[in-house]
C-alpha positions in Angstrom: 0.0 0.0 0.0 1.1 3.6 -0.6 1.9 6.0 2.2 -1.4 7.9 1.5 -3.4 4.7 1.9 -1.6 3.9 5.2 -2.3 7.4 6.5 -6.0 7.0 5.6 -6.2 3.7 7.4 -4.6 5.3 10.5 -7.0 8.2 10.4 -10.0 5.9 10.2 -8.6 3.9 13.2 -8.3 7.1 15.2 -11.8 8.2 14.4 -13.2 4.8 15.5 -11.2 5.0 18.7 -12.5 8.5 19.4 -16.1 7.4 19.1 -15.5 4.3 21.3 -13.9 6.5 24.0 -16.9 9.0 23.9 -19.2 6.0 24.6 -17.0 4.7 27.5 -16.5 8.1 29.1 -20.3 8.7 29.1 -21.1 5.2 30.5 -18.5 5.4 33.3 -19.6 9.0 34.2 -23.2 8.1 34.5 -22.7 4.9 36.5 -20.0 6.5 38.7 -22.4 9.4 39.5 -25.3 7.1 40.5 -23.2 4.5 42.3 -21.1 7.1 44.2 -17.8 5.5 43.0 -15.2 8.3 43.0 -12.7 6.0 41.3 -15.2 5.3 38.4 -15.9 9.1 38.1 -12.1 9.8 38.0 -11.7 7.0 35.4 -14.5 8.7 33.3 -12.5 12.0 33.5 -9.4 10.1 32.5 -11.2 8.6 29.5 -12.5 12.1 28.6 -8.8 13.3 28.3 -8.2 10.3 26.1 -10.9 11.5 23.7 -8.8 14.6 23.1 -5.7 12.6 22.7 -7.2 10.3 20.1 -8.8 13.2 18.4 -5.4 14.9 18.2 -3.9 11.8 16.6 -6.7 11.8 14.0 -6.0 15.5 13.2 -2.3 14.7 12.9 -2.8 11.9 10.5 -5.3 13.9 8.5 -2.7 16.7 8.3 -0.1 14.3 7.0 -2.4 13.4 4.1 -2.1 16.9 2.7 0.1 17.2 -0.4 3.5 18.9 -0.2 3.7 22.6 -1.0 6.4 25.1 -1.7 6.5 26.0 2.0 6.5 22.3 3.1 8.4 20.5 0.3 8.8 17.4 2.4 5.0 17.3 3.2 3.2 17.5 6.5 4.4 14.1 7.7 6.0 15.4 10.9 2.6 16.5 12.2 2.3 12.9 13.3 5.5 13.1 15.4 4.3 16.4 17.0 1.1 14.6 17.9 3.1 11.7 19.4 4.9 14.2 21.6 1.5 15.7 22.7 0.2 12.2 23.5 3.2 11.5 25.7 2.5 14.7 27.7 -1.1 13.6 28.1 0.1 10.2 29.4 2.3 11.9 32.0 -0.6 14.1 33.0 -2.7 11.0 33.4 -0.1 9.6 35.7 -0.2 12.7 37.8 -4.0 12.5 38.0 -3.8 8.8 39.2 -1.3 9.8 41.9 -3.8 12.5 43.1 -6.5 9.9 43.1 -4.4 7.5 45.2 -3.6 10.2 47.8 -7.2 11.2 48.0 -8.3 7.6 48.4 -5.9 7.1 51.3 -7.1 10.2 53.1 -10.8 9.7 52.4 -11.8 6.1 51.4 -15.0 6.1 49.4 -18.1 4.0 50.2 -19.5 2.6 46.9 -23.3 2.0 46.4 -24.7 -0.2 43.6 -21.4 -2.1 43.8 -22.5 -4.7 41.3 -23.3 -2.1 38.7 -20.0 -0.3 39.3 -18.0 -3.5 39.1 -19.7 -4.6 35.9 -19.1 -1.3 34.3 -15.4 -1.3 35.3 -14.9 -4.9 33.9 -16.7 -3.9 30.7 -14.5 -0.8 30.4 -11.3 -2.9 30.9 -12.4 -5.4 28.3 -13.4 -2.8 25.7 -10.3 -0.7 26.3 -8.1 -3.8 25.8 -9.8 -4.5 22.5 -9.3 -0.9 21.5 -5.6 -1.1 22.5 -5.1 -4.3 20.4 -6.9 -2.6 17.4 -4.9 0.6 17.5 -1.6 -1.3 18.1 -2.2 -3.6 15.1 -3.1 -0.7 12.8 -0.2 1.4 14.1 2.4 -1.3 13.5 0.8 -2.2 10.2 1.3 1.3 8.8 4.3 2.1 11.0 2.6 5.1 12.7 4.4 6.5 15.8 1.5 8.6 16.9 -1.1 5.8 16.6 1.2 3.3 18.3 1.7 5.8 21.1 -2.0 6.3 21.4 -2.4 2.5 21.6 0.0 2.4 24.5 -1.9 5.2 26.1 -5.0 2.9 25.8 -3.0 0.1 27.4 -2.5 2.3 30.5 -6.3 2.9 30.6 -6.8 -0.9 31.0 -5.0 -0.6 34.3 -7.0 2.4 35.2 -10.2 0.4 34.8 -8.7 -2.5 36.7 -7.9 -0.1 39.6 -11.7 0.6 39.7 -12.3 -3.1 39.8 -9.9 -3.5 42.7 -11.5 -0.5 44.4 -15.0 -1.9 44.1 -13.9 -5.4 45.2 -12.0 -3.9 48.1 -15.2 -1.9 49.1 -17.2 -5.2 49.0 -14.8 -6.9 51.5 -14.0 -3.9 53.6 -10.4 -3.3 52.3 -10.6 0.3 51.1 -6.8 1.0 50.7 -6.2 -1.5 47.9 -7.2 0.8 45.2 -4.8 3.5 46.4 -1.8 1.2 46.4 -2.7 -0.1 43.0 -3.1 3.4 41.6 0.4 4.4 42.8 2.0 1.3 41.1 0.1 2.0 37.9 1.2 5.7 38.0 4.9 4.7 38.0 4.3 2.5 35.0 2.5 5.4 33.2 5.4 7.8 33.9 7.9 5.3 32.5 5.8 4.8 29.4 5.2 8.6 28.9 8.9 9.5 29.2 9.8 6.8 26.7 7.3 8.0 24.1 8.3 11.6 24.7 12.0 10.8 24.2 11.3 8.9 21.0 9.1 11.7 19.6 11.6 14.4 20.4 14.5 12.6 18.9 12.5 11.8 15.7 11.6 15.5 15.4 15.4 16.3 15.7 16.0 13.8 12.8 17.7 11.2 14.9 17.7 7.7 13.4 17.0 5.3 16.3 17.2 1.9 14.4 21.0 1.5 14.3 20.7 -2.2 13.3 19.0 -1.2 10.1 22.1 0.9 9.1 24.3 -2.1 9.5 21.9 -4.3 7.4 21.7 -1.6 4.7 25.5 -1.3 4.5 25.9 -5.0 4.1 23.1 -5.2 1.5 24.4 -2.3 -0.6 28.0 -3.4 -0.4 27.0 -6.8 -1.8 25.6 -5.2 -5.0 27.9 -5.8 -8.0 29.6 -2.6 -9.0 29.5 -1.0 -5.6 33.0 -0.8 -4.1 32.3 0.8 -0.7 29.4 2.5 1.1 30.8 5.7 2.5 27.8 7.3 4.2 24.1 6.5 5.1 21.8 9.1 6.4 18.1 8.3 7.2 15.5 10.4 9.0 11.9 9.6 9.8 9.1 12.1 9.1 5.8 10.7 10.4 5.1 7.4 8.6 7.7 8.0 5.9 11.5 7.8 5.7 13.8 10.1 3.7 17.4 9.1 3.1 20.7 9.8 1.4 23.4 7.3 0.6 26.9 7.9 -0.8 28.7 5.0 -2.5 31.9 4.5 -4.4 31.4 2.5 -7.6 33.9 0.5 -9.6 34.7 1.7 -13.1 33.5 4.8 -14.9 30.5 6.7 -13.5 28.6 7.1 -16.8 24.9 8.2 -16.4 23.3 5.0 -17.5 25.4 2.9 -15.2 24.8 5.2 -12.2 21.0 5.1 -13.0 20.9 1.3 -13.0 23.0 1.0 -9.8 20.8 3.6 -8.1 17.7 1.6 -8.7 19.4 -1.5 -7.3 20.5 0.4 -4.2 17.0 1.9 -3.6 15.5 -1.6 -3.8 18.0 -2.9 -1.3 17.3 -0.1 1.1 13.5 -0.5 0.8 13.8 -4.1 1.9 15.3 -2.9 5.2 13.3 0.3 5.7 9.5 0.4 5.5 7.7 3.4 4.0 10.9 4.7 2.3 9.5 7.8 0.5 12.7 9.2 -1.1 16.3 8.1 -1.3 19.1 10.2 -2.9 21.9 8.1 -4.2 25.3 9.8 -4.6 27.5 7.6 -6.7 31.1 8.5 -7.4 33.9 6.5 -9.1 36.7 4.8 -7.1 39.4 7.3 -6.4 42.3 6.6 -8.8 45.6 5.7 -7.2 47.5 7.4 -10.0 46.2 10.6 -11.7 47.6 11.9 -14.9 47.8 15.7 -15.1 48.5 17.8 -18.2 49.9 21.4 -18.1 50.7 23.5 -21.1 54.4 24.7 -21.0 56.4 27.2 -23.0 59.4 25.0 -23.7 61.1 21.6 -23.3 63.9 21.8 -20.7 66.7 19.4 -21.3 69.3 18.2 -18.8 68.6 17.6 -15.1 66.0 14.9 -14.2 63.7 17.5 -12.4 64.2 20.3 -14.9 60.8 19.7 -16.5 59.0 20.5 -13.3 60.7 24.0 -13.5 59.2 24.6 -16.9 57.1 27.8 -17.2 53.4 27.3 -17.7 51.9 28.5 -21.0 48.6 30.4 -20.9 47.0 29.2 -24.1 45.5 25.8 -24.6 45.9 25.3 -28.4 49.0 27.5 -29.0 51.1 25.8 -26.3 54.1 24.3 -28.0 54.6 21.6 -25.3 52.6 19.8 -22.7 54.0 18.2 -19.5 52.3 15.0 -18.4 52.7 14.3 -14.7 51.6 11.1 -12.9 50.6 12.0 -9.3 50.2 9.3 -6.7 48.7 10.6 -3.4 49.5 14.2 -4.6 53.2 13.3 -5.0 55.0 13.3 -8.4 55.6 9.7 -9.6 56.6 10.3 -13.2 56.6 13.0 -15.8 57.3 13.6 -19.5 57.2 16.6 -21.9 55.7 16.1 -25.4 55.4 18.5 -28.2 51.8 19.6 -29.0 51.1 18.5 -32.6 48.2 21.0 -32.8 50.2 24.1 -32.1 51.3 24.5 -35.7 47.7 24.2 -37.1 45.9 27.2 -38.5 42.4 26.0 -37.5 40.9 24.1 -34.6 44.0 24.2 -32.5 41.9 23.8 -29.3 39.9 20.8 -30.4 42.9 19.0 -31.8 44.8 19.7 -28.6 41.9 18.2 -26.6 42.1 15.1 -28.8 45.9 14.9 -28.2 45.4 15.1 -24.4 42.7 12.4 -24.4 44.9 10.1 -26.5 47.5 10.3 -23.7 44.9 9.3 -21.0 44.8 12.7 -19.2 42.5 12.8 -16.1 43.2 16.4 -15.1 44.0 19.5 -17.2 45.3 22.7 -15.7 44.8 25.6 -18.0 44.2 29.4 -17.8 41.5 29.7 -20.5 39.6 27.1 -22.6 37.1 27.5 -25.5 33.7 25.9 -25.9 34.8 23.1 -28.3 37.8 21.7 -26.4 35.9 22.3 -23.1 33.0 20.0 -24.0 35.3 17.5 -25.7 37.3 17.0 -22.5 34.3 17.2 -20.2 32.5 14.5 -22.2 35.5 12.3 -21.6 35.4 13.0 -17.9 38.6 15.1 -17.8 38.6 17.5 -14.8 39.6 21.0 -15.9 41.3 23.2 -13.3 42.1 26.9 -13.4 45.8 27.7 -13.8 46.8 30.3 -11.1 48.5 33.6 -12.1 51.0 33.6 -9.3 53.2 30.6 -10.1 56.5 30.6 -11.9 56.9 27.0 -12.8 55.1 23.6 -13.1 56.3 22.6 -9.6 54.4 25.5 -8.1 51.2 24.4 -9.9 51.6 20.8 -8.6 52.0 22.1 -5.0 48.7 24.0 -5.3 46.7 21.5 -7.4 44.5 20.3 -4.6 43.3 23.9 -4.0 42.8 25.0 -7.6 39.3 26.1 -8.8 37.4 23.8 -11.2 36.4 25.3 -14.5 32.8 24.5 -15.0 32.1 26.4 -18.3 34.1 27.6 -21.3 36.1 30.8 -20.5 36.7 31.9 -24.1 
């Protein structure tokens, strides 16, 4: 099912829950008033608070159904996480209310009339609330809704609230009036623990924390096993309501041509979807394996004979096609491994010097070209062959100076002539 279908299922479940809670709150309030059961009246108030909580979850899920807009390009999905945080606060307030009930019961034990009616109502409430808890939990897990799951756990605490009433009525029947107060205190501690847990999860999710660390390990293993993927460098996932947005950076073997990257991206997305439910969007950043040896070409004014390192002291030439010579340098980890100077066969041509020079450079397997200016023809010719073009600095006297700065040179992204 699509995310929109899941959101609609969750919204329907919240609506059904709200109607059920309205019925229970009304029933417990009426019976509590006529029987004189303070615990049953308090439970009715507690259930009334739950109506607003369930209604809030419904509103949050309905908001999430809205289409993304310019102001909210990632949609309204986080409304559900905000509601989950609100539900956790309501759970904590319910715990405070139960503690107040316990203290009040210890100071002033209540005498319950129509004990059978009160007991039957409390038991019916516990059974109905349990069924409601199972229903919301099933739907919440089915659609992976944090807010609906939190609301289900809230309903789970309401089961104990109804059981407290059962204990209170039974205690009243046998003359032990303090049992309900002790039970309320125990339940309140459980509610506080549950409320803090849900609040922590909701807050971390709103801050884009990814809580399922094991899934990252599984994704890394799955993607690394795809043919053509060398390493998985980075995985970033964030939850937004029901959906998950992600970004993954991989290093691929061979050339990073567009068709190959597209095919690998689809395989990677499929692998991630198997590990992460409701994946809405995944950005795949694919880059080729970093070459151990890079071949750099720099236009030079003349060929220097003699000493072994003399070529690195050659003066750079500022024109691509008119340069009489090119020095080809093999760099390994930014250190010079080998170099040679060759005559530029296109320098003596009257036309298309730049394009012919680009072909000459490609024939010699150049990966990087350092040049001051470059025309449209040679620029596109080299870029189509994935040659990186760097800007030759003005403040260097020789090739050696260029090599020292090569890691910091600006990339030329469009023709300069």
